N, C-alpha and C positions, 0 to 999 in steps of 0.2 A: 506357567507361562515361560515359553523360550525367549531367545533374545531377538528372533525374527519378529515375533509379535510385539515384543516391547518396543523395538524401533519403528514398526509400522504405527503402534498406538501413539508414541511420542511425535511422530512426523505428522500424524492428522491432527493431534490437539495443537501443535505448534502452527500448523497452516491455518487452523481456526482461529487461534489467537492473534496471528499476524493480520488477517482479514477483519476480525473483530476490533481490533485497536486501530489499524490503519484507515479502513474506510470511514468511520465516524469522525475520527479526528481530522482527516482531510476535509470532510464535508462541513466541519464546523469552521476550518481555517478558510475555506472558500467563502462561506457565509460571512465571516468576519471581514474578510477583504472587500467583499461586495458592498457591505453595509457602509465602511469606511470610504469606498469610493463614491458612493451615492451621496454621502454626508459632503464629501470634498466637491462633488459636482454642484450640490445645491449651494455651497458657499461661494464658489468660484466657476461659474458657467463658462467664463471665457477660456478657461484652462481645460475645457473638456477633451480636446485631442490628446493633449498629454496624460491626463488621468486615465482615459480609456486605453491608450496604447500601455501604460503602466499596469493597469489592472488586468489586460489580457496576458501580459507577460507573468504577472503574479499568479494568476489562475492556472496557467500552463505549468508552472513550477510546482504549484500545490497539487495539482492534478497528477504530475509525475510521481509524486510520493505514493499515491493510491495505486498508481500502475506498478510501482516497484513493489508494494505490498503484495499485489496480485501475483506478480511474476514469482516472488519468493515463495508464496504459498502453492503455486503450481509446481515449482521445483521440488519443494518439500513432498509433495504427494506423488508426483509422476517421474521424477528424475533425482530421487535422493541418492547420492553417492555412498551413504553408509548402508542403505538398504542393499545394493549390489554387493557391497563388501561383505555384509553379514550372511547373506544367502550364500556366496562362494565359501565363506568359512564354515557354514553349517552343512556344506557338502551339495550344494546346489538343489535344494528342495523346490 
């Protein structure tokens, strides 16, 4: 196995691990935030505009983590700077 194959293999495994950990953890975080917001709405229905606004901001921030994981995995697969460096060092195969 040469270094080009090794860089490709590590990039794909890291991209998979990024999505494998990032997507489920953000889904759990969103579910937890929604459950707590529903509990708060049940206890204080008069504060629903404030709770709803805060919930939407929190969900957007949590979702941005999932999008960040997706972008990192796409960069690792399609625009990995190490890949270009290794290919050039190997003679442009």
